[in-house]
N, C-alpha and C positions, 0 to 999 in steps of 0.2 A: 607316508604315501605307498598304498599297496603295488605292487609289481600286477601287470596285466594277466598273467597266467591264474596269481590268487583270486584275482576280483572278477573273473569270467568263471572260476569253479564256483565263488561263494555266490554270482547271480543264477549262477544253475541251481544251487542249493534252495535260493530262495524263490526261484519259480516252482523244486518241485513242492516246496511248502506251501506257498499260497494257491497252489493248484489242488492240493487236499485241505483248504481252507482253513491255513491256519493263519494268523492273523497279529497285528503289532509286533509285524518283522521288523528288526533292527540289526543294522550293520554297524559294528565298532571297530576301528585302527586301534588295536593295541600294541603295535609295534616297536612302540617309543616306551612304553611303560611296562612290558614285561619281556621276558628272556624266551618263554615258550611257545608264543604263538604270534601271530602278526595281527590277527582278526578273530573277533568273536561273529557269529551270529545268532541272534536272538530270536524266538518266535516263542507264541502263545496257541494253545491247543484247548476246546472245549469241552473235552473229556481225556480220560485215561487211552481210553481206545483211540481217540483221534490223535493224541502224543506219540501211539504206534504206527501210525499210520503214514503220519508225518515223517517219521523218522526212515518207514521203509522206503518212503516215495523218492526222499534224499540219498539213500545208498543206492538205492536202482538206479537213478538218474545221474549220479557220478560216475558210478561203477562201468555205464556207457562210454565214460569218456577216460576210463582206465583210470581211476581213481576210486580208492577205496581207504576203509577208514582205518588207522593204524591202531585203535582202543577207541570203546564203546562203553558207555555206564548206564545202567538203568533200565534197558531194555525187560528186565523181568518185573519190574514194579511200574513200568510207564505213567509214572506225573512226571518225571522228569528224566529226558535220554540226552545224555552227552554224546555227541559223535566226535572225536580228537583226527584230523585229518591233518596233522603235522603242521602246515602251515595257518590252519584255523580251525577253529572250535566251533561246532554246533551246539546250540543249549534249544532243547526244545521243552517247553514248561504246561503244565496246567495252569488255568490264571491265577490259580490261590496260591501255587508253590512258586511261581512267577513275581508275585508280590510279596511272598516272605521273603525269598533270599535276595531281591530286588539289586541283581546284577546291573542293571541300567544305572543304579545310581551310583553302585559302586564303583564302575566305571566311567562315571558323569565326566572327569577330565578328559577322556578320550574322544579324538574327533568321531564323528560320524560318519558311518559309509553311504554317500546322497542316493536317496531314494530310486533317482535315476539311474545308477551304477547300477544297483542291486534289481531293476528290470521292472522296478514297482513304481508306476504313475504318480498313484497317490497313496496317503496312509493305508496299509490292509488292518481295518477292525473288526469287531465282530457282529456288526454292522447296526451299531446302538447309536 
């Protein structure tokens, strides 16, 4: 079970992502399966440019709360951006790359964070 502080930060990130039209937003509680993070937030974007916009929105939203990533990867190519905030890691993918790497399946045994805890009332999709 995630602590309330970590969960609130992940929810802020999820809100920032959906504000920039990210879809298929999934939170995964990996705390019992790995030592380097308590949770992952995965989301998809329609294009490289949108991946960058989603990453920027998440950085700005969390920065207002005094939270900055410890490390980031992929900003130069923007088809997959990873933001490492210590307790949680955010992966922002294009649809193709998310399907290719299949982190959702790789971490299939980990419990999902409820959409309501992420501030998402219904599954976020690309409108199809």
